[in-house]
RODRENMI-115697 format. One record per residue (C-alpha): residue in three letters; x, y, z. Coordinates in steps of 0.05 Angstrom, whole numbers, plus 5000, padded with zeros to 4 digits. Example, Ala and Ser with C-alpha at 12.3 -4.5 7.8 and 13.67 -1.06 7.14 Angstrom:
2
ALA524649105156
SER527349795143
***
This chain:
345
MET838424191230
ALA837624851268
ILE831924901318
THR826825441297
LEU822025861336
LYS816425451305
ASP819524831336
VAL819725151404
ALA812525391398
ALA810124701378
ALA813824371437
ALA810824881485
GLY803924821456
VAL803225561441
SER802925991378
ARG809426241346
SER807726961364
THR806526761436
ALA813126391438
SER816627001409
ARG813527471460
ALA815126991517
LEU822426951496
SER822827711491
GLY820027781562
SER813628121540
PRO809128301600
LEU803128111557
ILE804927381568
ALA803427041634
PRO809726941677
GLU808826181680
THR808226151604
ARG814626571596
VAL818426111643
ALA815825481609
VAL817525721538
LYS824525961559
GLU826025291592
ILE823724901530
ALA827825361485
GLU834125251527
ARG833024501530
MET832224471454
GLY838324911442
TYR834425461406
ARG838526071386
PRO834426651360
ASN836627021298
ARG833227691306
ALA834627971237
ALA832527341202
SER826327291245
ALA824127991226
LEU825127851152
ARG821327191155
SER815427451194
LYS814528081152
GLN810228341208
SER809829091216
HIS806029091282
VAL801529611250
VAL793929551240
GLY789430001200
LEU782830301223
VAL778630551164
LEU772130921180
ASN767531451152
ASN768231981207
LEU769332111280
ILE762832501289
ASN758931861298
ALA759231691372
SER759730941359
PHE765431041310
HIS769031471361
THR768230941416
ILE770430381370
ALA776630781351
GLU778430871424
VAL777430131439
VAL781629921379
GLN787230401398
ARG787330161470
ARG787129421452
ALA792329501397
ALA797229861443
ALA796429321496
GLU798428801443
GLY804329201417
TYR801129471354
GLN800830171325
VAL794330411293
MET793930791227
LEU787331171227
CYS784131321160
ILE778031781154
THR774431681088
ASP768532171094
ALA764531601062
ASP768131720996
PRO769331040961
ARG775231320922
ARG778631580984
GLU777230911018
GLU780530540960
SER786630990964
PHE787230851039
LEU786730101028
ARG792330130977
THR796630551025
LEU795530071083
ALA797329481039
ALA803629841015
HIS805729951087
GLY804929211101
VAL799829261157
ASP798328621193
GLY790928741191
LEU785429261187
ILE778529411215
MET773629741168
ILE767230131178
GLY766730191104
THR762530441047
GLY761329751019
ARG764129970951
ASN771129670958
THR769428960979
ALA773428640923
MET779729000945
ALA778628821018
ASN777528090998
ALA784128110958
LEU787828371020
LEU784827811061
ALA787127301010
GLU794127581014
GLY794327441088
ILE792428121115
GLY787128071170
VAL780628421155
VAL774528531199
ASN768328931181
VAL764629311235
ILE757529591235
ARG757129571158
ALA758929001112
ALA757228811040
ALA754028131029
GLU759827920984
SER765228061037
ALA769527461054
ALA771827781119
PRO768227671186
SER763428231205
VAL761528501273
LEU754628811268
ALA749829141317
SER742928841326
ASP739929431288
ARG733429111268
GLU731928891339
GLY733829581367
ALA729329951318
HIS723729461331
ALA724329581406
ALA724230331398
THR718230341352
SER714529841395
HIS715630281456
LEU712430871420
LEU706630441397
ASP705630191468
LEU704930911491
GLY699231001440
HIS702931351383
GLU700631181312
ARG703731731270
ILE711131591283
GLY716231951240
PHE722631601218
ILE729231921200
GLY734131391176
GLY740231251134
LEU740431021062
LEU738130321049
SER744830161017
ALA747930151087
ASN746829571134
SER744430031189
GLY739730411144
LEU736629781116
GLU735929401182
ARG733529981225
PHE728030141175
ALA726229401173
GLY725429401249
TYR721030021246
GLU716729721191
GLN716129051227
ALA713729371291
LEU708429771254
ARG705929171215
GLU705428751278
ARG700529261305
GLY696429291241
HIS699529941214
GLN702430051144
VAL708530481133
ASP706531181112
GLU712131431067
SER710332151083
LEU712932001153
VAL719531721128
GLU725932081111
ARG732231721088
GLY738832051071
PRO746332121083
PHE749632071150
ASP750432811164
SER747333371206
ALA745033781146
PHE740533211124
GLY737833161195
SER735733891196
GLN732633861127
ALA729033201141
THR726133471206
GLU723534101171
ARG720233671117
LEU716933201167
LEU714133771208
ARG711434121146
ARG708333491117
ASN705733191181
PRO703233701232
LYS699633131268
MET705932711277
THR706332551352
ALA712932161355
LEU719632141319
PHE724731581315
ALA731531851293
ALA735231231269
ASN740831621233
HIS745631831288
GLU749332381250
ALA742632681231
VAL741032791304
PHE746133361306
GLY741733751258
MET735033481280
LEU735133711353
PRO736734451340
THR731434451286
LEU726134201335
VAL728234731385
GLY727935271331
ALA720935041311
GLY718635111384
ILE717034361391
VAL716334171464
ILE718833461481
PRO715233021501
GLU708833431509
GLN708133551434
LEU712933031405
SER715932401435
LEU723032271412
ILE727731671409
CYS734831701380
TYR739431151358
GLU746331101391
ASP747931421458
ILE752532011472
PRO753332401537
TRP749733031516
LEU743432641499
ARG743232471573
TRP744133211590
TRP739033471540
GLN732633741570
PRO729033291575
PRO734132711572
ILE733132331507
THR731031591504
VAL736031221461
VAL737730551431
ASP744730371455
ASN748129931403
GLY753929701448
ALA759630061412
SER764929841463
GLU762929121454
LEU763129211378
GLY770329471382
ASP772628931430
LEU769828361388
ALA772728661324
MET779628681356
ASN778927971382
LEU777327721311
LEU782928131280
LEU788127871330
GLN785727161317
GLN787027261242
ILE793927561254
GLU795826991300
ARG793626471249
THR797126791190
ASP804326561174
ARG806927021120
SER813126601109
THR808626091073
ALA802226141033
PRO797026611061
VAL792326291111
ARG785026511112
THR781226521177
GLY776425941183
ARG770926441203
ALA771526881141
GLY764927171121
ARG761527001186
ALA757227541218
TYR757327661293
ARG751928061328
VAL752328511389
GLY745628641423
ALA742129321425
GLN738729601487
LEU733130101494
VAL735030611548
LEU728730961574
ARG729231691594
SER724332271595
SER723332441521
CYS717331981510
ALA710232041535
ARG703231871513
PRO700832271452
PRO697432941466
ALA689932891471
GLY686033071409
***
């Protein structure tokens, strides 16, 4: 009986994909591993059939990246990390921008499946979980990032949004603020729900109830940020601090504050969620909650590559043993100059 690549991999104690890369001389494989695998293959009399191997593996060496937009700084960073990591592993990336449209997202998922991608990373709407679960069951690797529906069978890499929002709100309370405005995302999104929960928890721990007149929730876009800021300023002239937990909204919020003549932090202390360079350059530099976007991207790629390595498409689909598990990346409060004690009186 002919010796197969699977036999060589088993004898060498490595995965089949590692054995294949070692035999092809891939620089991604350690030199000692390449030498060991080649020696074992020669001793066993292995003769590769390249055409048959390609047909059996059915691997495209393409992964999909599905996300809402590239305006969000964290999404942009994650996309850069995924592209870099994928290239290093010999994969191409198909980037799909959904604009948070579930129908467009569904169309992209069908397209990626039709192109036989080996796996995909999703920052999704949460409205196409059944389809993503079906792709996972067919042997296509799937990893959720930042947002994930409870019924998703795929592993999820999430930021510690509740903890980050709690730290931001607690910092403002420590400074003496009581009327703290909140601009957040919709509660249907993980980030929207958890960041509001952190805000609410910090207030309740200090004996304060949430004042809904200080709360604005809406879509992840700059227009909402501008409108929400105008409404908060109109309804709450005595508001002394603002926590912007909807990153895209910040692009509309900051110009609106400038246009209204609000002086930060003398009149209003400000904390934003997710860091970008120009928040450091703003005058004054803005205190932020850094959600660790690079770490989110790296962990997502690690989980995706694990799934791809474990999936043998020449047999029945293999599901990752960690399907459905949630992984958390810590958030960090980065103090700058946009917060101060509330104005007297």
